C-alpha positions in Angstrom: -40.9 20.0 -0.6 -40.5 20.3 3.1 -37.3 21.3 4.9 -36.9 17.8 6.3 -36.9 16.2 2.9 -34.3 18.6 1.6 -32.0 17.9 4.5 -32.3 14.1 4.1 -31.4 14.0 0.4 -27.8 15.3 0.7 -27.1 13.1 3.7 -28.3 10.1 1.7 -26.1 11.0 -1.2 -23.1 11.4 1.0 -23.8 8.0 2.6 -24.2 6.3 -0.7 -21.1 8.0 -2.1 -19.1 7.0 1.0 -20.2 3.3 0.6 -19.2 3.4 -3.1 -15.8 4.9 -2.3 -15.2 2.3 0.5 -16.1 -0.5 -1.9 -13.7 0.9 -4.6 -10.9 1.1 -2.0 -11.5 -2.5 -0.8 -11.6 -3.8 -4.3 -8.3 -2.1 -5.2 -6.6 -3.3 -2.1 -7.8 -6.9 -2.8 -6.6 -6.7 -6.4 -3.1 -5.4 -5.4 -2.8 -8.1 -2.7 -3.9 -10.8 -5.1 -1.3 -9.7 -7.7 1.5 -10.0 -5.1 0.2 -13.3 -3.8 0.7 -14.9 -7.3 4.5 -14.3 -7.2 6.5 -17.1 -5.6 8.3 -15.9 -2.5 11.7 -17.2 -3.8 11.5 -15.0 -6.9 10.6 -11.9 -4.8 13.4 -12.6 -2.4 15.9 -13.1 -5.2 14.8 -9.8 -6.7 15.2 -7.8 -3.4 18.5 -9.4 -2.6 19.9 -8.6 -6.0 20.5 -5.1 -4.4 20.0 -5.5 -0.7 22.3 -8.6 -0.6 25.3 -6.3 -1.4 27.1 -5.6 1.9 28.2 -2.1 0.7 24.6 -0.9 0.0 23.9 2.1 2.2 22.1 5.4 2.4 23.4 8.7 3.8 20.8 10.4 5.9 20.4 14.3 6.0 22.3 14.5 9.3 25.3 12.7 7.8 24.7 9.3 9.4 25.1 6.3 7.2 22.4 3.7 7.2 23.2 0.2 5.9 20.5 -1.2 3.6 22.2 -4.7 3.5 20.0 -7.7 4.3 21.7 -11.0 4.9 20.3 -13.7 2.6 20.4 -16.2 5.6 17.5 -14.4 7.4 
């Protein structure tokens, strides 16, 4: 085999592998998005607001500052 042929083979394999990886990532992203699209928005909001609808829900940051995690259900 010539040197040129030996150099082309790995590049072709890398390209094919990259395409396969990209296809797998796109397929996974589409599957995840489709799974969430099937849930009615009202059920999702009710689930989130079961915690975030509580006005006393907060998080204390490392510097001592308190961050409110409350979300008004009217938004």
